[in-house]
Backbone as JSON Lines, residues from 0, in Angstrom:
{"i":0,"aa":"M","n":[80.45,174.53,133.23],"ca":[81.52,173.64,133.87],"c":[81.62,172.47,133.09]}
{"i":1,"aa":"L","n":[80.24,171.82,132.47],"ca":[80.35,170.51,132.17],"c":[80.77,170.56,130.62]}
{"i":2,"aa":"S","n":[80.63,171.59,129.91],"ca":[81.24,171.94,128.74],"c":[82.61,171.86,128.59]}
{"i":3,"aa":"Y","n":[83.34,172.71,129.68],"ca":[84.77,172.68,130.0],"c":[85.31,171.25,130.13]}
{"i":4,"aa":"L","n":[84.65,170.39,130.91],"ca":[85.15,169.17,131.21],"c":[84.93,168.1,130.49]}
{"i":5,"aa":"L","n":[84.01,168.33,129.41],"ca":[83.85,167.42,128.26],"c":[84.88,167.87,127.23]}
{"i":6,"aa":"C","n":[85.08,169.07,127.04],"ca":[86.28,169.52,126.25],"c":[87.45,168.95,126.57]}
{"i":7,"aa":"Q","n":[87.89,169.08,127.82],"ca":[89.12,168.49,128.25],"c":[89.26,167.15,128.18]}
{"i":8,"aa":"H","n":[88.36,166.49,128.43],"ca":[88.35,165.03,128.34],"c":[88.51,164.53,126.82]}
{"i":9,"aa":"Y","n":[87.49,164.93,125.97],"ca":[87.67,164.44,124.67],"c":[88.59,165.43,123.57]}
{"i":10,"aa":"G","n":[89.0,166.54,124.06],"ca":[89.88,167.3,123.43],"c":[89.34,168.02,122.13]}
{"i":11,"aa":"Q","n":[87.98,168.28,122.1],"ca":[87.39,169.05,121.2],"c":[86.14,169.86,121.77]}
{"i":12,"aa":"K","n":[85.66,170.76,121.21],"ca":[84.49,171.74,121.63],"c":[83.18,170.61,121.61]}
{"i":13,"aa":"V","n":[82.4,171.13,122.33],"ca":[81.19,170.42,122.62],"c":[80.1,170.83,121.95]}
{"i":14,"aa":"I","n":[78.99,170.07,121.2],"ca":[77.88,170.15,120.61],"c":[76.72,170.01,121.6]}
{"i":15,"aa":"L","n":[75.86,171.11,122.04],"ca":[74.99,171.08,122.95],"c":[73.64,171.0,122.21]}
{"i":16,"aa":"L","n":[72.94,169.67,122.52],"ca":[71.71,169.6,122.29],"c":[70.59,170.01,123.49]}
{"i":17,"aa":"I","n":[69.61,171.02,122.91],"ca":[68.55,171.38,124.23],"c":[67.18,171.1,123.2]}
{"i":18,"aa":"D","n":[66.53,169.98,123.48],"ca":[65.31,169.55,123.25],"c":[64.15,170.0,123.84]}
{"i":19,"aa":"E","n":[63.08,170.35,123.37],"ca":[61.91,171.11,123.62],"c":[62.42,172.22,124.69]}
{"i":20,"aa":"Y","n":[63.03,173.2,124.29],"ca":[63.37,174.43,125.16],"c":[62.14,175.13,125.37]}
{"i":21,"aa":"D","n":[60.94,175.01,124.81],"ca":[59.75,175.9,125.1],"c":[58.86,175.2,126.0]}
{"i":22,"aa":"V","n":[59.26,173.87,126.47],"ca":[58.15,173.32,127.11],"c":[58.27,173.95,128.54]}
{"i":23,"aa":"P","n":[59.1,174.39,129.39],"ca":[59.25,175.06,130.5],"c":[58.43,176.36,130.68]}
{"i":24,"aa":"L","n":[58.64,177.04,129.48],"ca":[58.13,178.51,129.04],"c":[56.64,178.19,129.16]}
{"i":25,"aa":"D","n":[56.3,177.22,128.43],"ca":[54.59,177.07,128.34],"c":[54.08,176.79,129.65]}
{"i":26,"aa":"K","n":[54.85,175.87,130.36],"ca":[54.42,175.23,131.76],"c":[54.09,176.52,132.82]}
{"i":27,"aa":"A","n":[55.39,177.33,132.54],"ca":[55.29,178.34,133.38],"c":[54.36,179.43,133.29]}
{"i":28,"aa":"F","n":[53.86,179.7,132.01],"ca":[52.94,180.67,131.32],"c":[51.65,180.11,132.08]}
{"i":29,"aa":"Q","n":[51.34,178.89,131.76],"ca":[50.09,178.27,132.49],"c":[50.01,178.3,133.83]}
{"i":30,"aa":"H","n":[51.09,178.31,134.68],"ca":[51.11,178.27,136.08],"c":[51.19,179.46,136.87]}
{"i":31,"aa":"G","n":[51.44,180.78,136.03],"ca":[51.66,182.15,136.55],"c":[52.99,182.61,137.13]}
{"i":32,"aa":"Y","n":[54.05,181.83,136.62],"ca":[55.5,182.29,136.94],"c":[56.48,182.54,135.47]}
{"i":33,"aa":"Y","n":[55.76,182.87,134.39],"ca":[56.32,182.99,133.25],"c":[57.79,183.97,133.12]}
{"i":34,"aa":"E","n":[57.61,185.11,133.95],"ca":[58.77,186.24,133.88],"c":[60.05,185.55,134.83]}
{"i":35,"aa":"E","n":[59.69,184.84,135.9],"ca":[60.6,184.06,136.52],"c":[61.41,183.09,135.88]}
{"i":36,"aa":"M","n":[60.68,182.33,134.8],"ca":[61.05,181.14,134.28],"c":[61.96,181.94,132.89]}
{"i":37,"aa":"V","n":[61.58,183.07,132.49],"ca":[62.14,183.54,131.25],"c":[63.64,184.18,131.51]}
{"i":38,"aa":"S","n":[63.69,184.7,133.07],"ca":[64.9,185.17,133.43],"c":[65.81,183.89,133.66]}
{"i":39,"aa":"L","n":[65.21,182.94,134.49],"ca":[66.2,181.7,134.41],"c":[66.69,181.13,132.99]}
{"i":40,"aa":"I","n":[65.9,181.05,132.35],"ca":[66.27,180.53,130.84],"c":[67.13,181.53,130.28]}
{"i":41,"aa":"R","n":[67.2,182.77,130.27],"ca":[67.74,183.87,129.52],"c":[69.21,183.72,130.28]}
{"i":42,"aa":"N","n":[69.3,183.86,131.49],"ca":[70.62,183.26,132.42],"c":[71.41,182.11,131.71]}
{"i":43,"aa":"L","n":[70.49,180.9,131.85],"ca":[71.04,179.77,131.67],"c":[71.63,179.72,129.96]}
{"i":44,"aa":"F","n":[70.77,179.99,129.27],"ca":[71.34,180.05,127.91],"c":[72.43,180.88,127.49]}
{"i":45,"aa":"G","n":[72.16,182.04,128.32],"ca":[73.75,183.19,127.95],"c":[74.87,182.37,128.58]}
{"i":46,"aa":"Q","n":[74.84,181.79,129.69],"ca":[76.08,181.27,130.02],"c":[76.35,179.9,129.11]}
{"i":47,"aa":"A","n":[75.51,179.25,128.61],"ca":[75.66,178.0,127.88],"c":[75.92,178.27,126.39]}
{"i":48,"aa":"L","n":[75.44,179.22,125.85],"ca":[75.31,179.53,124.58],"c":[76.31,180.67,124.1]}
{"i":49,"aa":"K","n":[76.24,181.93,124.91],"ca":[76.92,183.03,124.41],"c":[78.33,183.21,124.99]}
{"i":50,"aa":"T","n":[78.64,182.77,126.4],"ca":[80.14,183.21,126.85],"c":[80.66,181.69,127.09]}
{"i":51,"aa":"N","n":[80.22,180.56,126.24],"ca":[80.92,179.49,126.55],"c":[81.97,179.15,125.54]}
{"i":52,"aa":"E","n":[83.25,179.36,125.85],"ca":[84.36,179.34,124.93],"c":[84.49,177.64,124.41]}
{"i":53,"aa":"F","n":[83.87,176.77,125.16],"ca":[84.2,175.34,124.8],"c":[82.94,174.89,123.86]}
{"i":54,"aa":"L","n":[81.96,175.66,123.53],"ca":[81.12,175.18,122.78],"c":[81.19,175.52,121.12]}
{"i":55,"aa":"R","n":[81.25,174.33,120.46],"ca":[81.36,174.37,118.85],"c":[80.04,174.82,118.46]}
{"i":56,"aa":"F","n":[78.67,174.26,118.6],"ca":[77.61,174.84,118.27],"c":[76.39,174.22,119.07]}
{"i":57,"aa":"A","n":[75.35,174.83,119.03],"ca":[74.25,174.22,119.74],"c":[72.94,174.02,118.92]}
{"i":58,"aa":"V","n":[72.03,173.21,119.2],"ca":[70.73,172.89,118.46],"c":[69.81,172.76,119.58]}
{"i":59,"aa":"L","n":[68.71,173.81,119.23],"ca":[67.6,174.05,120.06],"c":[66.38,173.45,119.42]}
{"i":60,"aa":"T","n":[65.7,172.59,119.89],"ca":[64.34,172.25,119.4],"c":[63.3,172.62,120.3]}
{"i":61,"aa":"G","n":[61.98,173.16,119.5],"ca":[60.91,173.57,120.19],"c":[59.94,173.86,119.14]}
{"i":62,"aa":"C","n":[58.53,173.87,119.57],"ca":[57.36,174.47,118.77],"c":[57.5,176.04,118.63]}
{"i":63,"aa":"L","n":[57.98,176.68,119.54],"ca":[57.75,178.24,119.46],"c":[59.06,178.53,118.57]}
{"i":64,"aa":"R","n":[58.89,179.42,117.98],"ca":[59.7,180.25,116.87],"c":[60.63,180.72,117.97]}
{"i":65,"aa":"V","n":[62.12,180.67,117.45],"ca":[62.94,181.34,118.19],"c":[63.09,182.81,117.9]}
{"i":66,"aa":"S","n":[62.93,183.79,119.21],"ca":[62.56,185.27,118.9],"c":[63.9,185.68,119.45]}
{"i":67,"aa":"K","n":[64.66,186.85,118.74],"ca":[65.78,187.29,119.41],"c":[65.26,188.47,120.26]}
{"i":68,"aa":"E","n":[64.19,188.72,120.61],"ca":[63.82,189.66,121.32],"c":[63.19,189.1,122.62]}
{"i":69,"aa":"S","n":[63.08,187.63,122.52],"ca":[62.71,187.13,124.23],"c":[63.73,186.66,124.96]}
{"i":70,"aa":"I","n":[63.77,185.41,125.01],"ca":[64.63,184.88,126.07],"c":[66.19,184.77,125.54]}
{"i":71,"aa":"F","n":[66.11,185.05,124.17],"ca":[67.41,184.99,123.37],"c":[68.29,186.11,123.03]}
{"i":72,"aa":"T","n":[67.76,187.25,123.89],"ca":[68.44,188.73,123.66],"c":[70.0,188.62,123.95]}
{"i":73,"aa":"G","n":[70.49,188.95,123.08],"ca":[71.91,189.12,123.35],"c":[72.67,187.61,122.77]}
{"i":74,"aa":"L","n":[71.91,186.94,122.22],"ca":[72.35,185.95,121.49],"c":[72.43,186.18,119.99]}
{"i":75,"aa":"N","n":[73.33,185.6,119.04],"ca":[73.37,186.03,117.81],"c":[73.53,184.62,117.07]}
{"i":76,"aa":"N","n":[73.79,184.82,115.73],"ca":[74.04,183.7,114.81],"c":[73.22,182.49,114.88]}
{"i":77,"aa":"F","n":[71.89,182.78,114.7],"ca":[70.72,182.06,114.77],"c":[70.43,181.49,113.24]}
{"i":78,"aa":"D","n":[70.3,180.32,113.11],"ca":[69.89,179.59,111.78],"c":[68.67,178.78,112.2]}
{"i":79,"aa":"V","n":[67.29,179.68,111.82],"ca":[66.06,178.87,112.21],"c":[65.46,178.1,111.01]}
{"i":80,"aa":"N","n":[65.27,176.97,111.6],"ca":[64.76,175.98,110.55],"c":[63.37,175.58,110.95]}
{"i":81,"aa":"S","n":[62.51,175.6,110.09],"ca":[61.0,174.92,110.46],"c":[60.49,174.05,109.42]}
{"i":82,"aa":"I","n":[59.29,173.5,109.5],"ca":[58.72,172.58,108.78],"c":[58.38,173.38,107.26]}
{"i":83,"aa":"V","n":[58.32,174.54,107.25],"ca":[57.84,175.13,106.05],"c":[59.24,175.51,105.04]}
{"i":84,"aa":"D","n":[60.38,175.16,105.52],"ca":[61.53,175.44,104.87],"c":[61.9,174.25,104.28]}
{"i":85,"aa":"V","n":[61.88,174.47,102.78],"ca":[61.72,173.15,101.77],"c":[63.34,172.49,101.81]}
{"i":86,"aa":"E","n":[64.33,173.45,102.2],"ca":[65.59,172.93,102.21],"c":[65.71,171.88,103.19]}
{"i":87,"aa":"H","n":[65.23,172.08,104.47],"ca":[65.15,170.9,105.59],"c":[63.99,170.34,105.73]}
{"i":88,"aa":"D","n":[62.85,170.09,105.11],"ca":[61.49,169.77,105.3],"c":[61.67,168.09,105.69]}
{"i":89,"aa":"E","n":[62.87,167.75,105.17],"ca":[63.08,165.92,105.49],"c":[63.44,165.82,107.15]}
{"i":90,"aa":"Q","n":[63.77,166.72,107.68],"ca":[64.32,166.77,109.12],"c":[63.36,166.84,110.08]}
{"i":91,"aa":"F","n":[61.85,167.21,109.56],"ca":[61.28,167.58,110.68],"c":[59.99,166.61,110.23]}
{"i":92,"aa":"G","n":[59.46,165.89,111.26],"ca":[58.31,164.87,111.13],"c":[58.74,163.77,110.16]}
{"i":93,"aa":"F","n":[57.66,163.07,109.39],"ca":[57.83,162.15,108.47],"c":[57.83,162.31,107.09]}
{"i":94,"aa":"T","n":[58.68,161.59,106.3],"ca":[58.32,161.73,104.97],"c":[57.15,161.32,104.43]}
{"i":95,"aa":"D","n":[56.52,161.5,103.14],"ca":[55.38,160.81,102.48],"c":[55.64,159.46,102.52]}
{"i":96,"aa":"S","n":[56.9,158.74,102.04],"ca":[57.1,157.53,102.11],"c":[57.08,156.63,103.33]}
{"i":97,"aa":"E","n":[57.52,157.37,104.53],"ca":[57.49,156.7,105.77],"c":[55.95,156.93,106.17]}
{"i":98,"aa":"V","n":[55.18,157.95,106.03],"ca":[53.69,157.98,106.33],"c":[53.05,156.56,105.62]}
{"i":99,"aa":"Q","n":[53.24,156.47,104.18],"ca":[52.81,155.48,103.43],"c":[53.19,154.06,104.15]}
{"i":100,"aa":"G","n":[54.37,153.8,104.49],"ca":[54.8,152.54,105.21],"c":[54.18,152.41,106.46]}
{"i":101,"aa":"I","n":[54.05,153.41,107.38],"ca":[53.16,153.02,108.65],"c":[51.89,152.9,108.29]}
{"i":102,"aa":"L","n":[51.29,153.47,107.42],"ca":[49.89,153.29,106.79],"c":[49.66,151.64,106.51]}
{"i":103,"aa":"E","n":[50.71,151.25,105.57],"ca":[50.77,150.01,105.23],"c":[50.73,148.95,106.36]}
{"i":104,"aa":"D","n":[51.72,149.11,107.21],"ca":[52.2,148.51,108.33],"c":[50.9,148.27,109.34]}
{"i":105,"aa":"Y","n":[50.12,148.97,109.35],"ca":[48.59,149.09,110.16],"c":[47.65,148.8,109.23]}
{"i":106,"aa":"G","n":[47.74,148.05,108.19],"ca":[46.81,147.89,107.23],"c":[45.75,148.74,106.58]}
{"i":107,"aa":"L","n":[46.36,149.96,106.5],"ca":[45.5,150.94,106.07],"c":[45.62,151.36,104.65]}
{"i":108,"aa":"G","n":[46.9,151.3,104.23],"ca":[46.96,151.44,102.87],"c":[46.79,152.83,102.28]}
{"i":109,"aa":"E","n":[47.11,152.95,101.2],"ca":[46.95,154.42,100.56],"c":[45.5,155.04,100.37]}
{"i":110,"aa":"K","n":[44.71,153.95,100.03],"ca":[43.11,154.64,99.97],"c":[42.6,155.24,101.31]}
{"i":111,"aa":"R","n":[43.05,154.57,102.48],"ca":[42.68,154.99,103.81],"c":[43.58,156.08,104.51]}
{"i":112,"aa":"A","n":[44.48,156.59,103.99],"ca":[45.32,157.42,104.44],"c":[44.74,158.6,104.97]}
{"i":113,"aa":"L","n":[45.56,159.12,106.12],"ca":[44.91,160.13,106.86],"c":[44.82,161.26,106.06]}
């Protein structure tokens, strides 16, 4: 419904950002209701990502690798990017120059780098 309303208002399809999608799964696993959370998220993502005609694309972030065999069953067209992909390595974490700048800001300099 929200995608529909945003699309109607702005006249273009929605870009959906879901940050740390895996945190509820981890908490559910730790507290004994993992299967229920998987079912909830699978249904939610199915509605939001698969059958949503008002969606242009979505970006999901998380520490757990996206697996088509789990909560993403039935979804397709994934492009998985991680810190080991050279093509996208600067989109994750800090660059070397950013780390050096942070260390210098705290008076640690190059010699005492972590």
